[in-house]
N, C-alpha and C positions, 0 to 999 in steps of 0.2 A: 836763148834764155831771156826773152824780152820781159817776161812776167817777173822773173826772179829779181831783177835789178830794182824796180819800184818797190817790191816787197822788202828787200834788204834796206833800202833807203828809209822806208817807213819804220822798220824795226829799230834802226839806228837812231832815228829822230826821237822816238819814244824813250829809248834807252838813255839818250843824252838828257832828256827831261828828267828821268828818274835819277840820274847822277846829280843834277842840280838840286833836286829835292832832298836827297839823302847824303850829299857831300861825296866823299870818295868811297863810301860804303855801298856795296851792292844792294839793290832793293830786297832781294831774297834774304840776305843776312839781317837786314834791318827788320824785315817782317818776322823773322824767327825770334829776334830779341823782343819784339813787341808782343808776340804770342806768349813767350815765356814770362812776360811781365803781367799780362792782362787776361790770359785765358781763365774762364770761370772755374773749370774743373781743377786747374792748377791752384787757383786761389783757395778752393776748398781744401785741397791737400795740404797747402801751407798752413791753413788753420788747424788741421789735424796734427801737424808736426808741432805747432805751438802748444797745442793741448798736451802732447806727449812731453814736451819740455817742462810744462807747468807741473805735470805729474812727477817728473824727476825732482823738481824743487821740493815738492811735498814729501817725497821719500827722503830727501836729504834733511829736511827739517825734523824728521822723527828722532834724530840724534839729540836735538835740543830739548831743554827742559820745557815742560808745559805748566803754566800757571793759571789757576782758575779761582774765582770768588764764588763761594757757596753760602747761602743763607737758608736756615731751616727754622720755621716757626711752628709751634704746636700748642694746643690747649685741649685739656681733657677734663671731664667730670665723671665721677664714678669709677668703676673698675675695681681692681684689687686694692686693698688697703691694709694697714697694720695698726692695731690699737695699742697705744702706750698709756698705761694707768698711772701717769705721773701724779695726778691729783690724789688718788687713793694712797699712793705711797708717801707723798710729802705733806698733805693737809694735816694729818695728826701731829706731825712734827712741828708744823707752823703754828698749830693751835697751842701746843705746849710752850713754844717759844714766846708767843704773845702773852700767855698767862704768867710766865716767869718774868717777862720784861714789863708787864702791865702796860702794853702798847698794842698797836695794830700794824706793826712794821712788817709782819709776814702775812700777806693776804692769802686767801684760799685760791687755788688754781684748779682748772678743769682738766679732765683727762684729754689726751690728744689722739686724733685719728689721722694718720699720714697715708695719702694715696701714693701708689707706685707711679701712676701716670702724672706727668708734669702739667702745671697750669701756667699759661702764658709764658711758655719756655721758648727761647731762641738759641740758635747756634750759628754764628757768623764767622767764617774763616776764609783765609787765603791759602790754597793748597798748591804747593810746588812739587811736581813729580819728575824724576829723572830716571831714564832707563840706564841701568849699569851693564847688564848682560842680556842681550836679545839678538840672537843670530837672524831672526826673521827680518829685522830692520835692514841688516846688511844685504841679505839676499833680495829683499824687495827693492833696494836701491840698485842692485846689479840688474835686475829684471827691467826696471824703469829705464836705465841707461840703454839697454838693448832695444827697448821699445822706441826710444828716441832714434836710434840708428835705423830701425825698421821704417820709421816715418820718413826719415831723410832719404833712404833708399827708394821708398815708394814715390816720393816726389821726383827723384832723379829718373826713375823708370818711366813715369808719365811724361817727363820732359823729353826724353828720347822718343817716345811714341808721338808726342806732339810735334817734334821737329820733323819726323818722317811724314806725318799727315800734312803739315804745312808745305813741305817741299812737293809732295805729290799733288796736293790741291793747287799749288802755284803752277806746276807743270801742266796740269789739266787745263787750267785757265789759259796759259800761253798756247797750248795746243788748239783750244777752241778759237782763240783770237786769230791764229795763223790759218785755221781751217776756213774761217769766214773770209779772210783775204784771198784764199785760193778760189773759193766759190765766186767771189766778186770779180776776180780776174777772168774766171771761166765765163761769167755772165757778159763781161765786156767783149770777149771773143765771140760769144753767141750773138750779141747785138751786131757786131761787125759782120758776121756771117749773114745775118738777116738783112743788113743794109746792102751787102753785095748781091744777094739773091733777088732783092727787090729791084735793084738797078738792072740786073740781067733780065728780069722779067719785063721791065719797061722797055728794054732794048730788043725784046723778042728773042733773047737767047737763053732765057731761064725757064724753069718749070714752076707752076703754082704750088706743086707738092713740096718743093724745096722751101718756099716761103712759109707754108704751113708748118713744116718740120722745124724751121728756124724759130717760129713763135712758140712751139712746144718746148724747144730746148731752152729758150729764155725763161719760160714759165717754170720749167724744172729747176733751173738755177735759182730763181726767186724763192721757190719752196725750200730748197736746201739752205739758202741764206737765212730764211726765217727760222728754220730749225736750229741752225748754228747760233743765231742770236739768242735763242732760248737757252741753249747749252752754255753760252757765255754767262748769261744771267745766273743760271744755277751754280756754275762753277764759282762765280763771284760771291754769291750768297754764302756758299759753304766755306770759302776761304776767309771771308770776313767774320763768319761765326767763330772760326778757330781763333781769330785774333780779338774776339769780343769787340768788334767794330760795327757801326751801322751797315746794314746789308748793302746799301748803294755806294759805299765808299769806293773811290777809284783805286785801281791797282796799278802801280808802276810796272812798266814792261821791261824785262831784262832779256837781252839777247842771249838766251841759253844755248850753249853749243855742246854736243856730245863728244867733241874731239878730246877734251881733257879726260873724260871717262874712258874713252877708247884706249888712250895712251897708257892708262894705269891698270887695265884689266889683267894683263899678264902677271903683274906683280901683286895682285890681290890674293889674300889668303883668308882662311877661316880662323878667327881667334875670338872665342866667346868668354874668355876668362874675366873680362871686364864687365860682363853683364850684371846689372843690378839685381836681377832675379836670383842669381846664384849667391850674391852677397846677402840678400834677404833670407834665403833658406839657411845659409850658414849661421846667420844671426839667430834664426829661430832654433837651431840646434843648440846654440850657446844658452838660450833662454831655458830650454828644456833641461839642459845639464845643470843649470842653477837651481831648477826646481828639484832635481834629484838630490843635490847637495843640501837643500833646505829640508827635504824629507829625512835625510840621514841624520841631520843635526837636531831632530825633534827632542832627543833625550838630553840635550844640553839645557841646564836650568835657566830660567828667566828670572833675573833679579832687577828690582827697581827700588828706589828710595823716595820717600816723600817727607815734606815739612809742612806742618799746619801752623798758622798764626791766626788766632781768633779770639772770640769772646762768647761766653755762653752763661746764661742765668735764667731764673724764673722772674716773672714780673717785668720783663723787658728792662732789667737793670744793667747799666754799664758802669763798672767801677774797676778798681784794681783787683778785686777778688774774682771778677768774671773773666779777666783776660788770661790767656793760656797759650802755650806752644806745645807742639807734639812732633816728634821725629820718629820715623820708623822705616822698615824695609819689608819688601814682599818677595818671597821666593816661591817659584812655581816649578815643579818637577813632575813630569808624567811618569806613572808607574806601570799602569796597564790600561790599554784601551781596546781590548779585543782584537789584537793583531791588525788594527786599522793602519797603524804607521807602517808596518812591514808591507802591507798591500799597497799603500800609497807610494812607497819607494819603488815597488815593482811596476806600478802604473806609470810613474814618471820615467823609468828606464825604457819601458815600451814606447813612450812618447818620443824619447830620444832616437830610438831605432826607426820609428816612423818618419821623423824629420830627416834622418840621414838617407832613408830610402827615397823620399821626395826630392832631396838634393841630387841624388844619383839619376833619378828619372829626368829631372829638369835639365841636367847637364847633357844627357843623351839627346833629349828632344831639341834643346837649343842648338846643339852642334849639328843635328840633322837639318834643322830649319836654316841654319847659316849656310850649310853646303847646298841646300836647294836654292837659296837666294843667290849664291855665287854662280850656280849653273844657269839660273834664270838670266843673270846679268850677261853671261857669256852668250847665251842664246839670243838675247836682245841685241847684243853687239853684232852678231852675225846677221840677224834680220835687218838691222839698220844698214849694214854694208850692202846687203842684197837690195834693199829698197833704194839706195843711192844709185846702184847700177841700173836698176829698172827705171828710175827717174831719168837718168841720162839717156837711156835707150828710147824712152817714150818722148823725150824732148826732141831727139834727133828724128824719130819717126814722124812726129808732127810737122817738123820743118820740111821734111821731104814731101809729105803728103800735101801740105799747103802749097808748096812750090809747084807740085804736079797739078793741083787744082787750078792754080793761076795760069798754068800753061795749057790747061785743057786735057791733061792726061788722066787725072784722077777725078772721081765723082765727088759730089758734095757729101754723100753718105760716108764716104771714106774719110773726109775731113772731120765729120762729127765723131766717127769712131776714134780717129787719132787724137782729137781733142779730149774725148772722154778718157782715153787711156792716159793721157798726160795729166789730166786732173786727178784721176785715181792714183797715179804714181806719186803726185805731189802729196796727196792726202796720206798715202801709205808711208811715204818718207817722213812726213810730219809726225804721224802717229808713232812710227818706229823710233824716231829721235827722242820723243818724250817718254816712250816706254823704256828706253835705255836709261834715261835720267832717273825715272821712277825706280827702276831695278837697282840702280846705284844707291838711291836713298834707302831702299829696303835692306841691301847688304850692309850699308853703313849702320842701320839700326840693329841688324843682327849681330854685328861685331862691336856695337856700342862704341864706335870710334869718333862720333861727333863730339868736339870739345864743348862741354856745357859751361865751363868756367873760363 
């Protein structure tokens, strides 16, 4: 296992660097926290939750009095009017009085014409309105509270999905990094084989075909390294996008080991009761039930009171006579609306039944999904165990073939085959290890077992 030791040293070196950067906290845990704090989609959902909280405050404020200032100005000419013949009635009397008193103390007056429409009329008032009985306000507040709960649950749901995506993306990055190390070590062995064949050819004991095959093997490893480097870049870009970081940000390497996962597989169980999706659907049922209660209470009267303090007069006059106050109450009671209320109650009851059915379906689907994830984890554990056995066998086979080649027993083609088997076994073990870790992250997501707080 000459290759495994330098690889392990490199992993531990980078892992120690990550420990210095992040203190005692593991890099993956730190990245998860960073993603939960800065992911763009999560920020959007946090804003939606704040919007729901603001809506709840609006619903609560409906219990408070509302105060408004209203000013009305109007001026009219013409229209309906009433004639008052005060002159015709009083002028003869005034004339007689003037004759009796030998004076002009009682002048003649004209008849009056009074318009119904006001001229230069204003009405300025401060109106205070208080709801006394209104069941819609209560139910609206309950619905808003449930909507806040829905928003919180939606945020938690995305957080769990984000944790899973971050873990899998991190494992994919580590797998790509280890894959390129495997290819680079395979290239070193190919270069060593090329050097040996060239020496043997110079000594007259080798074949030109072996040198050509050595060059082809080195070129093949170069192509695989280039492909692996591209995979590393893509994995890095996606991982940094989840954390809302620059695409080229470096990623600390953590020596991830499937051993801890393997030791816990037998004790793992399926438990979906903590899934936020179920909480969300249960909250939706509560909202629909509140809508049913609201529909049933439609015949409860609505009562509100108001107080007006203001001034009104013609000619834009403001004095003691123009000032006034007015108090009152308004009662609203529906009598008949064409059975619309009864139909609305029935519609709300159907909505409750639909929400309950969705909850039952979701419970069944989530439980099935969790069972599939657990079975996948068990299968990945078996694949990983098999890959470790194959890796050990391939390593032993390579050592034996290489020894036989050095002793002249085995051919160079056999060494290439043994080296290819060992490289493939390393890659298979690497892939199986990180698939096991990814399967563990999926089951953790299905069980909603990652502690968000």
